[in-house]
N, C-alpha and C positions, 0 to 999 in steps of 0.2 A: 872389316866394318871399318868404315873410314873415321880416319881422325876428326874429332870433335874437341872443343875447350875443354876444359874442366876446371872447375868451383874450385878458386885457391885456399877455401879451410872447409875442412871436413871433421863430426865428431862423431861419435855409434850410437847409433838412434834403440839400441838394445832390443830390436826388434829384427827377429834371426832373417827374415825374407827379405827386410830393406837394409841391412847391413850399415856403412857409414851412409853419414847423409850428410849436404853442406850445411856445415853453421848455420845460418840461417834459417830454415827447414825444422817447421814441431811434428810432429805423427800425433795421431788419434784413432782411438776406435773409428771404424766404420758409421757407427748409428751414431754420433754425434754427428757428424755431414751429412745424415740424408732420412727420409724414413723407411717404409719398407714396407709391400703390400699395401698399399691404400685404400687400394678398391675393388672390389666382385661386382661381380655380376646378378644383380638378385637373380634368388627361383620364382618368382613373380612374372617373371618376361616373357613376353609372348612367347609363344612357340614358336609361331611362322620368324622368328626374326633372325635376320640371316648377320652371319656375325665369318669377322676371319679369323680362323686361327693359326696359332703355332705349338708345337709338339717339340718337342727335345730333340725328336732324333732330325730334328730340321734345323737343328742351329748349331753353329763351331765358334771358337775363340779363334778361328783364322780365315770362315768364309761367312763368317756373320751367318742371319736368313738366308738359306737356300729354297726353302715349301711353303707356300701361305696357304691354307686350304678352307674353301666357301664351303660352307654348312648353311642348313637352319641350327637356333636354341636345342630346339628338338633331336633331333638327328645326335648332336653335338654329345662329346664321349663329358660324364658328370667333372673331368677335372678342367677341363673347358671353361674356367670362370675367373680367372686376371684380368681386370682391365690394365693397360698402359698407355701413358703416355708419351709424346716427344720429351725428351731428354732421359729417357727409365731407362738403366740399363739390368737384361732379364740373364739371370744368375743361376742355374742348374741346382737345380738341392738334391738331388737321385742320382744315384750312378754318375757320380759325380769326377768318377776318370773319363765322359768324354770331354769337358770340359765347352759346353753347352753354352757359353754365353756372346751377349751379344747389344749394342747397343738399340737404341730405337728413332730412331730417325722419319721425323712427319705422318706416323701411321695415321690409318683412316680410322675414324670414332667407333670403328663396329671390329676393331684387332681387340683381338684376344686370345693367351699364352696360358699354357696350363697350372696348374697349383702346385707343379711341381718345380716352378723356376719361385723366383724370388723374385720382386721386382724392386729394384733400387731407385728410388729416387731422389736424386742431387738436391740438397735443398742449397741454401744463397751464398754461402761461405765454399763450394761444389762444385767446381766447372761441368756443364753435362762431358766433355768432349772430353778433360780430363777424368774424371769418372769412366767415360767407356773404355778409354787406353789401360785407365793404376788396375780395373778390376781381371782388363786380362792379358796384366801380364806374367811372366811365366812365375813369379813366386807366389806373387797373388795367391792361383789357379794352386802352384803346388801345397799353399797352406788351406787353402779351404780342401783337398784331397787329404790333407792328414787329419786336419779335424771332422772327418768323416766317418759313421760307426754304420760298422758291415762289414764280410768279405767279398759275397756274391754280390750285392745290392747297396754301397755305401751310401748317406746321405746324412747331411744334414739340414739341424734347424735353423729359419732364420734369423734366432734369434741369436744363435752361436755366430751364422756367417759376417752376417753386419758388427763381432766381437771383433775383428780382427782389423789389426790397426794398417791405415798406411800414410801418405802424407800429409798432412797439412801445411801447406804457403800459401802466400798473397794472389788472392786473383788474378792480381795479373798476370804471376810470370806462370799458372795454373794455363794459361787461356797461351803463352807464349812457348810452352810449350806441346800443347795439343794445336797449334798449329804449326808448327814444325812438323809433329807426328803427323797430320793432315797429311803435309805436301809431298815427308820424303815416301811415307809408307804407301803413296796412291804409286810413285815409281816407281817402285818391287811391285807392285800389284801390275802396274801397266804389263812389266818385264814377265812379269807368275802369268800373263794375259797370252802373252804372245806365245811362250814357251808350249802353253797348252792349247793353241791353235794351230800348233806346228802341230803337235802329238794329234791331233783331229785330222789334221791333215795327211799325215804319213798311217793312219790310219784308213782312211780312204784311198791311199796310194797302195796300197796292202791290198783290199777291196777290188781295186780298179785291174790290178797287175794278175789276182788271180781270177777274177771273174774274165778275164780275156784268156788267160791263159787255156785255160778244158774249157771254156766254146769255140776259140779261133783260133788256138794253136802258138807256134813261136814264129812258123815263117810265115814273114810279112806278104811273100808275094806266092803262096798258097792258091794254090784253086779253088772257089766255093761254089756254093749251092745253098738251092733256099731248102731247110730243113724239115720245111711244110710242115713247121709248130711255127703259131705266129708270134708268141712268147720269146723265141731264140731266133729266129730270124736265118740270116746266112752264116750258114759253118766250113770249114773244108770240106773239100766234095770226097775226100777217100775217109769221111767220118760214118760210123754208121751211128746213127738216131734210131735208138729203140727202146720201149719201156724198158722200166728198173724192173718189171715178175723176170722178164726176161734173160737178164743176167745174173738171177740169184738163182743160191742153191740152199737155203737155208731162209725163214722167215719165222720170226717166233716173236715174244714177249714171257717173262720170265715168272718171275713167283712171288709175292710179296705178305711174306709171313709179318704178325707181330712183334717187331728189333725193342732191343736196346736203345736208348738215345743216343748209346755214344758208337766212337769206330770201334769195330774189332781189331782186339792183338791179332799179332803172329798167329801163334795160334787156333785162332776164333775159326768159324765163317764169319762172314759179312754178304750182307744185299746189300746190292749196290741202292745208292738216292740217287733222282732225277735230273740233278744236279753235276753228276759224276760227267758230262757232257758240256758242259755252258763253254762259251768260248772257245768252241772245235779242239780245247786239246783235254786226252782222257785224265781225268784225278782220282788216281782208286782211294783217295783218303776217304772219300767222299760214298761214306758205307754205314751202314745199322750191325750193330754185330747183332749173328742172331743167338737167339735164346741157348744153350745149352741141351737144357731139352726139349726142344725140336730139333728133330730128320731134316738135315739138308736134302736138300733134292740137287742131288747131284750134278743132274742132266742141265742142267744151265750153269755150271759154274761156267764165265768167259773165257777164251781163248786168247792171244797172239794175237792179232789183225782182221778179229771180229768187229767190222761197225756198228756202233749203237745208235742211237738215234730215240731223241726221247719221246714217248708219246703222247703227253697231259705238261702241261705246264703255261706261262703264261703266251698271250701271243707273239709277245716278241725270243721266246724264247718257244715255245714248242717246235718239235721239227730240229733241234740244236742235236749237233751230228756229230762223232766223233768217234777214233780208230784207236781201241784196245793197244796198247803200245809193245806191251811184254805179255806174262806171265803171272799171273793171278790165281794160285790153285784154291786161294779159298773165299774167294770173291762170287757172287750167286748174280745172275741177272734177275731185275727185278721186274713186275708188271707194267711200272711204268713205264720202259724203253724195252725198245725191239733188236732186235740182232738178226742181223741181214749178214751172210758169208752168199762170197759169190765164185763165180765161174774162171776159170784158170787165167783169160782174158785179160783178166779183171784187175785193176787195184784200186783197194776198200777207200788208200788216203787220197785216190782223183776223184772219188764217188761223194764222199765229207767233206771235200774243197768247194764238189758240185753244188753240195745242198747249199752252201754258204751266200751261193752268190743272190743279186739281189732279184734277178728275174727267176728265180726257183722259189726262195721268201716266201715272196708274193705269191707262187701256186702256192704253197703250202697253207700257209696264213689261210688263202680265200678256200680250203677245203676243212680250214678248222670246225669245230663249232662246238656248240657251251653259252649257256646264257650272260658267263663272269666271268668278265677280264682278265680274273685271275688266273681263269683254269681254262684253258682250251686242250680240245681233247681233238687228233686226229685218228682218223682210220688205215688198217693196212692200206685200202687198195688209191690213197692217199700219194703215199710213195707208190707205188707200186702199178702206176696207172703215168706216175712223170716220167717227159720219156730224160733218154740223158742221152749222151753225146762219148761214144765210148771209138778212140781212136786206139793206132795195133798199139799194140806190149809197147815199143820201144819205144816210141815216142811219147807214150805218157808216162815214163821213167824219165824220160828227157824233160818235159815240164815240170816235173816233182822235183827234180835236183834245178831249175830254171828258180821256180816256186821259193825253196829251198833255202838260196845263195841271197836271190832281192829279201827275206824275210830276217834274214840275217840280216845285213843293211838297215834295212827298214825299224827294226828290233834295236840296236846300240846306235841309231840316233834317238831312236825313243827315247831307252834308257839313259844320255845323255842330258835330254828334255826334264825330264823326271828327277835326274839328279839336279841342276841348274832348279827347280822349279822348286826342291828340299832346302837344297843350300837359300835359295834367299826364303823361301819363309823360315827358315830356322836366321836368318837377317836383322829381318822382320820381328820378330820374338824379340831378342838382343837389343835395338832401338827401342823396339814401346820400352821394355826394362831397365834398358838404360837410362830415359830418357826422365822415367815417373817415380823412381828412384835418386833423383841426382848426383848421377856417374860420368853424365856429360852435362855442359851449360850453353844454355840454348839461347838464354837472355841476348846475345846480342847478331841471334840469325838473322837475314835477310830471306825473304821471296825474292830470288834474284829478278825473276819472269815478273809480279806481282810489280817489282820497280822499273823495272822498265817500262811494263805498260802503261805508267804514272806518268814518266815517263817523258813519253810519245803521248798521249794526252795533256802535258802542260808545255810540248814542243809545237800542239796539234795537228799529231803525224796521225 
């Protein structure tokens, strides 16, 4: 973190999360600087009244409010009751380890939050922006978690929450601190956004490389031909365009008994969950333990090089595929997964990559059925009747190696971007904590951009 000025004199606040504070600061329980849970939506609200609703899962101290759902009052959950106003801060009082805390800025009139939030409304002694930063400071969050009761579902009463002590300082200094943090966190957020954009571009690059390699090959000078399939277009002249059903030796789905909700231990049998193929990589930990009283159906034990495809999932995930990357003698194929095995001249990794490209994904989604967006199904024919591009075996090996090398480079760049984001987020947290607890003195801080704009205005620029 950059060096900032410090206050000349400090004193012990007597509060663990605040530590030493500037000598002219004071501290008070939050309840003396705010009201809380002031307004609720009455049960007499018209059933067809439209509300915009925020639940706990849509809020984080880092990212703020990520999702607002629109619904009618009659369709809203019973916890959709707390009314919020501009300047409020919402703090989750349940599952407090999630750090679901966010300021409310210029909300619509019909914005409602879950009763799982405490709605903190600053009074005339607490500047709203200062409050929003103070309640997201690392030490304050730690204090909320420490005072929560319960192991699996820790919660804190709103009355206990507002007993937590925060800095009590002159209003003008609160404004100064908040303005400083607005400016500095905006710069950090801008840098984070650039890294997030880079990660998205790298994802697109990865898919573009895969798509081109498995449909056009690696040789830019190769002779091309019309595939005869509209959505595939031109393909290498020496490649075969063949339906998947003609290259498979096994096509089956597994068995889904009632299992325990935990993963299997090494000495137990486990039935795979459909999510084991999400993301294109096989995840063996996505399984449920088979109860010992059930006899395992050993014909469904998975083997190395099996291609698994989800036959039931959301629209975005149905048809996801991955190749089993090793031997797992205790894992059993479930009913929601297809298992494919292929002729000797077909590499299952190539088929898996092919199923992930946009043009093929579109065909799979077109073949999916189901009334609910959250659960779509594909029949065996949706996969069997798909056209596949089959290169010569040695060429397929070269394509896989090229994709592997490309992915390694992209993965490294992605890791660096993710690491940069994590460091910047930590810096953001540290800066907020330092400013609201008086570890840095920003009273003389000036927004240079603002000053330059003012100077230009005075000069008639």
